[in-house]
Backbone as CSV, one residue per row, in Angstrom:
resi,resn,N_x,N_y,N_z,CA_x,CA_y,CA_z,C_x,C_y,C_z
1,UNK,0.878,-1.196,-0.105,-0.040,-0.086,0.149,0.846,1.429,-0.193
2,UNK,0.384,2.162,-1.085,1.041,3.456,-0.829,0.635,4.193,0.214
3,UNK,1.573,5.298,0.500,1.061,6.296,1.436,-0.297,6.928,1.473
4,UNK,-0.307,7.228,0.262,-1.896,8.032,-0.050,-2.905,7.089,0.034
5,UNK,-3.094,5.867,-0.022,-3.882,4.849,0.277,-4.116,4.788,1.754
6,UNK,-2.969,4.787,2.438,-3.009,4.413,4.024,-3.712,5.681,4.626
7,UNK,-3.263,7.058,4.188,-4.087,7.945,4.391,-5.439,8.109,4.254
8,UNK,-5.904,7.814,3.463,-7.199,7.676,3.196,-8.121,6.811,3.867
9,UNK,-7.407,5.445,4.067,-8.079,4.584,5.351,-8.294,5.166,6.613
10,UNK,-7.053,5.880,6.875,-7.145,6.494,8.215,-8.313,7.608,7.994
11,UNK,-8.363,8.437,7.054,-9.731,9.255,7.248,-10.738,8.665,7.308
12,UNK,-11.069,7.740,6.336,-12.313,6.875,6.332,-12.404,6.171,7.944
13,UNK,-11.550,5.683,8.352,-11.501,5.147,9.843,-12.060,5.942,10.907
14,UNK,-11.460,7.335,10.756,-11.700,8.354,11.765,-13.282,8.733,11.344
15,UNK,-13.712,8.946,10.019,-14.943,9.418,10.000,-16.424,8.684,10.250
16,UNK,-15.579,6.961,10.228,-16.998,6.174,10.964,-16.795,6.062,12.013
17,UNK,-15.687,6.209,13.024,-15.439,6.517,14.295,-16.461,7.827,14.608
18,UNK,-16.429,8.707,14.316,-16.812,10.005,14.697,-18.631,9.994,14.585
19,UNK,-18.901,8.837,13.228,-20.463,8.867,13.002,-20.905,7.956,13.989
20,UNK,-20.476,7.379,14.897,-21.131,6.539,15.878,-21.755,5.287,15.254
21,UNK,-20.847,5.073,14.240,-21.420,3.478,13.710,-21.074,2.363,14.761
22,UNK,-20.423,2.436,15.423,-20.099,1.409,16.663,-21.259,1.289,17.574
23,UNK,-21.574,2.575,18.225,-22.703,2.883,19.183,-23.894,2.302,18.433
24,UNK,-24.165,2.266,17.365,-25.534,1.903,16.570,-25.432,0.500,16.358
25,UNK,-24.247,-0.235,16.399,-24.357,-1.765,15.950,-24.410,-2.226,17.264
26,UNK,-23.656,-1.528,18.511,-24.253,-2.140,19.740,-25.578,-2.094,19.934
27,UNK,-26.290,-0.975,19.808,-27.490,-0.960,20.288,-28.527,-1.747,19.531
28,UNK,-28.005,-2.131,18.206,-28.788,-2.972,17.213,-28.777,-4.573,17.832
29,UNK,-27.815,-4.603,18.464,-27.827,-6.142,19.045,-28.347,-6.363,20.490
30,UNK,-28.770,-5.343,20.968,-29.699,-5.054,22.340,-31.449,-4.843,21.568
31,UNK,-31.907,-6.077,21.622,-33.375,-6.206,21.267,-34.533,-5.347,22.295
32,UNK,-33.979,-5.650,23.592,-34.993,-5.266,24.704,-34.709,-3.664,24.840
33,UNK,-33.396,-2.994,24.876,-33.044,-1.454,24.479,-33.950,-0.831,23.196
34,UNK,-33.694,-1.212,21.943,-34.554,-0.879,20.991,-36.235,-0.762,21.499
35,UNK,-36.767,-2.032,21.569,-38.170,-1.775,21.885,-38.211,-0.851,23.117
36,UNK,-37.784,-0.839,24.238,-37.974,0.431,25.182,-37.856,1.749,24.598
37,UNK,-36.775,2.209,23.818,-36.639,3.354,23.327,-37.580,3.642,22.464
38,UNK,-38.303,2.658,21.555,-39.347,2.857,20.548,-40.449,3.136,21.195
39,UNK,-40.943,2.485,22.439,-41.995,2.534,23.376,-42.109,3.980,23.922
40,UNK,-40.930,4.231,24.437,-40.961,5.815,25.408,-41.166,6.634,24.240
41,UNK,-40.529,6.483,22.719,-40.651,7.630,21.823,-42.072,7.654,21.615
42,UNK,-42.951,6.309,21.382,-44.135,6.589,20.727,-44.927,7.022,21.576
43,UNK,-44.812,7.105,23.357,-45.730,7.598,24.178,-45.636,9.360,24.262
44,UNK,-44.013,9.668,23.901,-43.956,10.882,23.967,-44.641,11.715,22.617
45,UNK,-44.522,10.780,21.576,-45.264,11.500,20.547,-46.792,11.456,20.495
46,UNK,-47.382,10.206,21.219,-48.829,10.435,21.497,-49.292,11.513,22.491
47,UNK,-48.458,11.842,23.261,-48.689,12.967,24.564,-48.575,14.106,23.996
48,UNK,-47.579,14.302,23.020,-47.430,15.448,22.316,-48.625,15.939,21.280
49,UNK,-49.190,15.032,20.574,-49.990,14.876,19.617,-51.393,15.469,20.339
50,UNK,-51.754,14.660,21.497,-52.639,14.745,22.428,-52.866,16.212,22.885
51,UNK,-51.579,16.731,23.315,-51.473,18.398,24.051,-51.930,19.244,22.829
52,UNK,-50.881,19.095,21.933,-51.219,19.834,20.968,-52.697,20.178,20.368
53,UNK,-52.921,18.990,20.022,-54.547,18.855,19.494,-55.326,19.800,20.562
54,UNK,-55.343,19.532,21.815,-56.295,19.946,22.743,-55.942,21.323,22.503
55,UNK,-54.734,21.994,22.660,-54.760,23.399,22.574,-55.100,23.969,21.189
56,UNK,-54.801,23.505,20.118,-55.416,24.158,18.769,-56.934,24.384,18.885
57,UNK,-57.425,23.219,19.177,-59.048,23.099,19.308,-59.382,24.139,20.509
58,UNK,-58.804,24.248,21.740,-59.406,25.458,22.423,-59.113,26.566,22.030
59,UNK,-58.137,26.701,21.304,-57.807,28.312,20.628,-58.983,28.436,19.551
60,UNK,-59.109,27.395,18.613,-60.403,27.566,17.618,-61.614,27.950,18.287
61,UNK,-61.917,26.907,19.397,-63.219,27.340,20.078,-63.185,28.655,20.737
62,UNK,-62.396,29.282,21.495,-62.291,30.871,21.768,-62.404,31.442,20.937
63,UNK,-62.071,31.563,19.810,-61.922,32.424,18.482,-63.338,32.584,18.400
64,UNK,-63.741,31.234,18.292,-65.174,31.220,17.481,-66.182,31.873,18.574
65,UNK,-65.890,31.433,19.803,-66.577,31.955,20.567,-66.801,33.560,20.806
66,UNK,-65.654,34.325,20.578,-65.436,35.662,20.598,-66.216,36.159,19.378
67,UNK,-66.037,35.370,18.123,-66.641,36.095,16.841,-68.434,35.828,17.134
68,UNK,-68.923,34.821,18.085,-70.219,34.614,18.264,-70.669,35.907,19.174
69,UNK,-69.810,36.393,20.038,-70.001,37.661,21.175,-70.200,38.935,20.331
70,UNK,-69.583,38.982,19.215,-69.686,40.097,18.621,-70.985,40.299,17.590
71,UNK,-71.840,39.252,17.679,-73.431,39.096,17.302,-73.533,39.683,15.786
72,UNK,-72.569,39.200,14.831,-72.523,39.562,13.662,-73.648,38.690,12.907
73,UNK,-74.332,39.326,11.855,-75.589,38.686,11.308,-75.187,37.429,10.658
74,UNK,-75.955,36.658,10.695,-75.844,35.098,9.755,-74.520,34.763,10.459
75,UNK,-73.520,35.118,10.415,-72.384,34.366,10.829,-72.417,34.043,12.260
76,UNK,-72.819,34.563,13.062,-73.234,34.325,14.430,-74.278,33.074,14.757
77,UNK,-75.217,33.248,13.690,-76.218,32.026,13.826,-75.479,30.762,13.506
78,UNK,-74.676,30.558,12.578,-73.831,29.183,11.838,-72.907,28.850,13.003
79,UNK,-72.315,30.070,13.257,-71.088,29.544,14.410,-71.873,28.924,15.772
80,UNK,-72.969,29.573,16.217,-73.611,28.953,17.431,-74.072,27.423,16.963
81,UNK,-74.419,27.035,15.837,-74.888,25.901,15.621,-73.844,25.232,15.806
82,UNK,-72.664,25.661,15.144,-71.508,24.534,15.173,-70.899,24.318,16.587
83,UNK,-70.920,25.420,17.386,-70.628,25.444,18.742,-71.662,24.200,19.509
84,UNK,-72.927,24.224,19.167,-73.862,23.498,19.964,-73.576,21.852,19.373
85,UNK,-73.302,21.885,18.283,-72.884,20.664,17.685,-71.529,19.864,18.441
86,UNK,-70.713,20.853,18.846,-69.529,20.454,19.541,-69.931,20.033,20.865
87,UNK,-70.734,21.005,21.681,-70.907,20.485,23.019,-72.230,19.460,23.082
88,UNK,-72.658,18.914,22.388,-73.811,17.983,22.283,-72.840,16.374,22.229
89,UNK,-73.230,15.682,23.056,-72.468,14.588,23.075,-72.904,13.314,22.108
């Protein structure tokens, strides 16, 4: 091997080491750890979606309620029907 090839192999080895491939290979060999991490990330995503959707819907409800309180003709009646449909189980 010439000096240039050795230098390129050293650079490649350094890049692989910096990329975390070894840690990934170790993790992929631990099925229980992968399942646990995926479970925790799924719970976090579900909780985030639920909280986010609740906040957005509450904001929309508040905006609609404010528009209804302005008593705009035609619009108020339609929005009041929408709010009544939401409140009715």
